[in-house]
DRENVEXLUM-431331 format. One line per 10 residues: for each residue x, y, z of C-alpha. Coordinates in Angstrom, 1 decimal. Each point is the difference from the previous one (the first is absolute). Example, Ala and Ser with C-alpha at 12.3 -4.5 7.8 and 13.67 -1.06 7.14 Angstrom:
// DRENVEXLUM-431331
12.3:-4.5:7.8 ~ 1.4:3.4:-0.7
END
This chain:
// DRENVEXLUM-431331
-8.2:-80.7:176.2 ~ -3.4:-1.0:1.2 ~ -3.1:-1.0:-2.0 ~ -3.3:1.4:1.2 ~ -3.3:-1.9:-0.6 ~ -2.3:3.0:-0.3 ~ 0.5:3.0:-2.3 ~ 1.6:3.0:1.5 ~ -2.1:3.0:1.0 ~ -0.2:2.5:-2.9
2.7:2.7:-0.1 ~ -1.2:3.5:1.1 ~ -1.6:2.0:-2.8 ~ 2.9:2.5:0.0 ~ 2.8:-2.6:-0.4 ~ 2.5:1.0:-2.6 ~ 0.0:-2.4:-3.0 ~ 2.1:-0.8:-3.1 ~ -0.5:-2.6:-2.6 ~ 2.7:-1.9:-1.9
0.1:-2.2:-3.0 ~ 3.6:-0.4:-1.2 ~ 3.5:0.0:1.4 ~ 0.3:3.6:-1.3 ~ -2.3:1.0:2.8 ~ 2.1:-1.5:2.8 ~ 2.1:3.0:0.8 ~ -3.1:2.3:0.1 ~ -1.9:-2.4:2.3 ~ 3.0:-0.3:2.3
0.5:3.8:0.3 ~ -3.8:0.5:0.4 ~ -0.2:-2.5:2.9 ~ 3.1:1.5:1.7 ~ -1.2:3.6:-0.3 ~ -3.5:-0.7:1.2 ~ 1.2:-2.2:2.9 ~ 2.4:2.8:1.1 ~ -2.8:2.6:-0.4 ~ -2.3:-2.3:2.1
2.5:0.1:2.9 ~ 2.4:-2.9:-0.7 ~ 3.5:0.9:1.3 ~ 2.5:0.7:-2.8 ~ 2.2:-2.8:1.1 ~ -2.7:-2.5:-0.7 ~ -0.8:1.2:-3.5 ~ 2.8:-1.9:-1.8 ~ -1.2:-3.3:1.4 ~ -3.6:0.8:-1.0
1.1:0.9:-3.5 ~ 1.9:-3.3:-0.2 ~ -3.0:-2.0:1.2 ~ -2.3:1.7:-2.5 ~ 2.5:-0.5:-2.8 ~ 0.2:-3.8:0.8 ~ -3.8:-0.3:0.0 ~ -0.5:1.9:-3.2 ~ 2.7:-2.0:-1.7 ~ -1.7:-3.3:1.2
-3.4:1.2:-1.3 ~ 1.5:0.9:-3.4 ~ 1.8:-3.3:-0.2 ~ -2.8:-2.3:1.2 ~ -3.3:1.6:-1.0 ~ -1.6:1.7:-2.9 ~ -1.2:3.6:0.0 ~ 2.1:1.7:2.7 ~ -1.6:1.3:3.1 ~ -0.8:2.9:2.4
2.1:1.2:2.9 ~ -1.7:2.0:2.8 ~ 1.6:1.9:2.9 ~ -1.6:1.4:3.2 ~ 0.7:0.8:3.6 ~ -1.7:-2.0:2.8 ~ 0.8:1.4:3.4 ~ 3.8:-0.5:0.5 ~ 0.3:-2.2:-3.1 ~ 0.2:0.4:-3.8
-1.8:-2.6:-2.0 ~ 0.9:-1.0:-3.5 ~ -2.4:-2.2:-1.9 ~ 0.6:-1.6:-3.4 ~ -2.9:-1.5:-1.9 ~ 0.7:-2.2:-3.0 ~ -1.9:-2.5:-2.2 ~ 1.9:-3.1:1.0 ~ -0.7:-2.9:2.3 ~ 2.8:-0.6:2.4
0.6:-3.6:1.0 ~ 2.6:-0.7:2.6 ~ 1.7:-3.3:-0.6 ~ 0.0:-0.9:3.7 ~ -2.7:2.1:1.8 ~ 0.5:-1.6:3.3 ~ 3.6:1.1:0.3 ~ 1.3:3.5:0.6 ~ 1.8:1.8:-2.8 ~ 3.5:-1.3:-0.1
3.1:1.6:-1.4 ~ 0.2:-0.9:-3.7 ~ 2.9:-2.1:-1.2 ~ -0.5:0.4:-3.8 ~ 1.2:2.8:-2.2 ~ -3.6:1.3:-0.1 ~ -2.8:0.1:2.6 ~ 1.5:2.7:2.2 ~ -2.7:2.7:-0.6 ~ -2.5:-1.1:2.6
2.7:-0.9:2.5 ~ 1.6:3.4:-0.3 ~ -3.4:1.7:0.3 ~ -0.7:-1.8:3.2 ~ 3.4:0.9:1.4 ~ -0.4:3.8:-0.5 ~ -3.6:0.6:1.2 ~ -1.6:-0.5:3.4 ~ -3.0:-2.0:-1.3 ~ -0.4:-1.7:-3.3
-3.2:-1.8:-0.8 ~ -2.1:-0.9:-3.0 ~ -3.5:-1.0:-1.0 ~ -0.5:-2.0:-3.2 ~ -2.9:-1.6:-1.9 ~ 0.0:-1.1:-3.7 ~ 1.1:2.9:-2.2 ~ 0.6:2.4:2.9 ~ 2.7:0.6:2.6 ~ 0.3:2.9:2.4
3.4:0.4:1.7 ~ 0.2:2.2:3.1 ~ 3.1:1.4:1.6 ~ 0.1:1.9:3.2 ~ 2.8:2.2:1.1 ~ 0.0:1.3:3.6 ~ 1.4:3.4:0.6 ~ 1.8:-0.2:3.4 ~ -0.1:3.8:0.3 ~ -3.8:0.0:-0.3
-0.8:-3.1:2.1 ~ -0.5:0.6:3.7
END
């Protein structure tokens, strides 16, 4: 997981999007992201990991912020990008150190997310965090 210091470029205007506000929305968001990622060219074998990563981020958003968030999915060359925007401010406890494997009963969500995607980064400012996951499709990448 890597923090970026400048906001990400805006998603393309045609990016598929779904909002969520409660845990009741979790299954729908997970299925939405998986279906759109596959339709955008992600290999079927990568979809379960993508759905797991999305589930972890949505769960973290619901646990640690108010108001839910928005998930967007789009293709970018040989990759599929998932972006989750929420109303929280993420503060890493030790920003100078890489994400480590958690040892407590909780705290596994961001670790798992980083393990299953090819790139995992975020941009945060007070009251706003954008999480971006990139999944490369080996079949589509030269």
